[in-house]
N, C-alpha and C positions, 0 to 999 in steps of 0.2 A: 502494497500499503503505498504509495506515495505522500508525501508534504499536501498537493494539491487537495490529494482525491482524502485528506482526511480533513482540511481547508471544506470542501465540497459537505462529506459529511457533518461535519458542524454546523454549518449553511443552513441544515431542511432538522437540526435542535429546533423548541423553543428559546425562545427566549432565557424564560426562566432554568431549564439544559444548560443553555451557553454559560449562565452564569453558573451553573455548579458543576460545571465542566471545565470553568475559568479557576473557579478556588483550589478543585483538586490538581490541577499545575500545575498552579502555583506554590501550594505545600508540598508537592511534591517535588516541585522544582528547589524549596528552600532546605526540605531534607537531604536530599541531593548533595546543596552548597558542603551541608553541615557534615558530609559526612567526608565529604572530601577536605574540609577544613580540621577535623580530628584526624582521616591520616596524614595530610599535611605536618599537623602537631607532636604525631608519632614520631615522626622519619625524622621532626627534626630532634625528639628528645632523644632517640637515638644514635643520632648522628650526636649530638651533644656530647652520651655519654662514653662514645667510640673517641673522642679526642677529635674528630674533624674538622667541627666547628668550634671557637669562641666566642667568650662574650660582650658585645659591642653597642657602643651607646648611639645613642639618633646620628648622634653628631661625625660619629668616624664611618658609619652607615653611607650619610650624604659626601663626607668628604671621598672615599672609596668611589663612591656611582660621574663625584664630577673630575672624576681622577683622569 
């Protein structure tokens, strides 16, 4: 099913069903972003514990970015 097919199917829903679909999709996106962030945090903690990264102040980070 293509993205366009999905959009066309959504157009066939009632206004209330479209609103419900929007809410469901928004919650799913939020949850997926939350899960991705949690995985990034876990990886950063593993990297830190393994000595692969070191603490840095925001000023140090900006200095590295701008140099």
